[in-house]
N, C-alpha and C positions, 0 to 999 in steps of 0.2 A: 596111488602114486605111481607105483612100478607100471601100469598098464599104461599111463599116461605118457611117461617117460619112453616106454617101448615105442608107443604110438609115434611119438616126436622123432624118436632115433629112425625108426623105418622111414618116415617121411623125409629126412636128412639122407638117407641111403638112396632113396628114390630120385631126389634132386640131383645128386651126385652120380647117380646112374645115367640120369638123362642128358645131363651136361655132357658127360663123357662120351654117351652115345652120338650126341650131335657133333662133338670134335672128331670122331670116328668118320662121320658122314657128310664131313665139311667138304668134301670133293662134289659129293652128289647136291648138297645145297648151292655151292657156287655154279655147279653146271647148270642147274635147273634155273635158278634166279638170272645167270648172264644169258641164257638162252630167251628167256621170257624179256629181259630187257631189251635184247637186240630185236626180239619180234614188234615189242612196243615201239623201238627208234624207226624200224622201216616201214612199220604200218603208217607213222607219221609222215613219212615222206611220200607215201603214195597217196595221203590225201589231197587232193586239188587246192592249192592256196586260193583264198578269197580275197577279193578287191573289193573296194568301195567309190563309187562316183558320185559327186553331189554337183548340182546346178541351182542357181538362185535366179529366179524369174521375178521381174518386178511389174508391177501393175501399169498398164498404159495410162498416160496423164489423160484427167478428164477433158482438157482442152482439144485434143483432137476430135472429141465428139460432140463438142459445143454446137456445131452448126446443125446438127441432126436432133437437139433439143426441141421440141414444140410444144406450148401449152395454150391451149385455148382458154381465154381468160373468161368465156362464158359458162365453162364447165365447172360447176360445183365442187369435182373432185379434182380439180386442177391444184399441184401442190402450192403454185405461186399465187393462188387465190387468197385474198385478205380474209375470207370467211374460214378458209381451213387453217384450224388451229396449228396443225404440224408445222406447216409453211417449209418444208423440206423438198429440195429438188431430188428428183431420181438420180442417182450416181450410176452414169454408164458404163464407166470403166470398171466399176465391182461387178455390173452385170457381165460384161465381155470376160473379167477373169474367173467367173464362175464356169461360164461356157469352156474358157479354155482348159481349166483343171479337169472339168468331165471329161475332155477330149484327152488331156494329157496323161491320166491315169486310166484311160480303158486299155483294156487288154486288145480288143478288137481293133482300135486304131494303132496301136503299137504293132499288131501281126502286119496290118495292111502297109505300115511304115517298113517293116523290113522286106515283105515281098517287093515293094516297088523300089527299094534302095540296092543299088550296086556296089555300095561301099564296104558291104559285110558278107562278101559270098563266102568266105573261108568260114565264117561263124555259121552261118546257115547251113554248109557242108558238115560242119560239127555236129550240130543239131540233127540233121537228116543221118549221120552215121550213128549216131545213139537212139534214133526213133525217139526224139524229145521234141516236143512242139514248143513253139517261142513262147506261148502262153505258160506253159507248165514251167519253162525255166526261170521266167520272169515272174510269175503269178506272186511269191511270197516274198520277193527281193525287191520289189518296185514300190516306193510309197511316198507320199509326201513327208518330210522330216518334222517331227514335233520339237520347236523350240523348249530348251530346258533352262535357258537364261531369260534376264528380265529383258532383253532385246529381242523382241520376238520378230523372227523372218518368216513373214506368212507364206511365202511361195519358195521354200527350198524342197527339193527333190532329190532323193537318193535311189541308186541302184547298185544291189550287191551282186558280184559276177566273178566268173573265173578267167584266167588268164587268155582264153579262147575269143574273149570280146574285149573290143576297144571301148570301154565303159564312157570315158570322157568324149571321143567322138561321137558315139553314139546318142549321148544326151543332147550333144549340141546341135546335131543333124534333127533327132528326133523332135527338139523344141521347136525349130523352123519349121518343120513340117507340120506341127501342131497348130504353130500361129497362122499358117495359111489357111488351114481348114477353118480355124475357128472365126478368121474373118471372112470366109466364104459364108459360112453358118450365121454370122453375127450380122452381116450386110444383110442377108434374107430378113432376119428379124427386124432390124431398123427400116428396111422397105418395105414391109407390110403394115408398121406403124406409121409411116409417112403416107403409105396410100391409103389406108384408113382415113386419116385426117384431110388427104386430097379430096378423096371420095365426099366426105362430110362437106367440104367447101363447095364442091361442086353443086351438091343437092341444095344447099343453102342460096347458091347464086342464082339457081332456076328460080327458088322462090322470091327471091328478092326483085329479080327482073319481073316476074309476075306482078307484082304488088309496085312495081315501078319505084322501088325504094334505091334512090342513089346514094346517099350519103348515111352515115350510121344514125341510128334512130335511138335517142336517148332512153336509157332505161327507167328512168324517174316518171315517164309517162304511162309505163304499165300500172295497171291496177294495183292496189295493194293486195300483197299476199297469192298474187298470180305467179303459179309455178310455169317457168319456161325450162324446157327440156331440150337435148340434144338430139337429132343436127338442126332442128328447125330454129331454134333460138341463134342460131349463127346468121341467118339472114337480115337480122336487125344491124348487123355491120354495114349493110349497103352494098351496092354492086362494085363500087370503086375498091372500098377496101377488100372485098372478097376476091375480086379479079387480082388485086397487087398479092394478096396471101396465095392464093392458087399458083401464080406466077414464080414466088418464093418456093413453095412447096416443090413444083416441078424442077426448079434449078437444083434443089437440094437431093431430088432423086437422081438426077443426072450425073451429078458430083459423087455421089454415093457408088454409082457403077463403077467408077474408074479409081475411087480411095482405096488406099493400101493401108491405110491408118499406120505409116512407117514411123517408127521409135525404137529406141535401143531397148529391146525389152528382156535382154540377157544383161542383169545386174553383175553376175559372176559366172563366167563359162566354167563348164565342168572339168573336175580335176579328179584324179584317181590314185588313191593310197591304198596301201595293203589293209585288208579288213581282217581281224581275228587270225594273225598269222600262225602257223604251226610252230609250236615249240618242239621239237624232236626230243631235247633234254628231258622236258615233263614226262613224255612218253616213256622214255627209256627207264626214269627212275619209278614209274608207275609200274612198269614192267618187272623190275628187279622186286619191288614189294608182293607183287602178285606170284613171282616165282619163287620168294622165299616161304611165304605161306603153303604154297603147292609142296615144297619140299619137307617143310615139317609135316605136313599132312601124310607124305610117303613115309617119312621115318615114323611117325605114330603108327601106322597100319602094319609097317614091318615089324616093330615092337610087338604089336598084338598078335601076329603070327607066329614069332619066336616063341611068346610066352606060351602061346596054345599048343 
């Protein structure tokens, strides 16, 4: 029992000595803690503040593409054909939006926009002075936003950036730049599709002229089970119908050259707000805590040296 009591007494003496030693070294503890706290505070001020810009793009209305829809009723793969169980029309606006999104999120397209734009010369000089490429600056900070609410916003895009870039103006102008590029590409897609239909009708017209078929030939007169293939099947429409269709397709091709598919494509213009603001007081508090641990470590090693 005496040994245990002696052990406890020694521990109490050691604890008292340790507390006394801390009190003696209070100036050291405060000095190291304050220095570390100030270091954390000024470090926080040196970190560039981040901003977040967002823009919402809406899908184009399907009506603006209505003129360029063309389905051949003789084609068994025609979505409007009653023999096709799905009977679903191709949504051209969705196809357009897919092409737009691919272009909008393309870093190559974004870099080309910066090169051609004269509105961001200060930002380009900033990148050049720090030897940073536009791709590297934006690569990990530009994407399509994922909706976390029940209301899904399919075309919301965001860009994280520093104060050197006017993010709101950048996204608004970049969206218009991408829309023009997408229109050019998508018009070529529609043109190829219409041109293919036009060529098929021309071939069928030549056949109809050869067989002297002027008015549509009734399908029921075909032998039962006979398979009719494209584009040869088109000639059964007769020269009058084929000529009329060819003229309509030609008119669509002409209109397509000048059509800009105008609509208000920006649902909400880009706005900028602070993103992950630097909390200087938090860094100061972390610095104080780090300084406290460092000072305790210094005192501990001093006591070991003194005892030795």
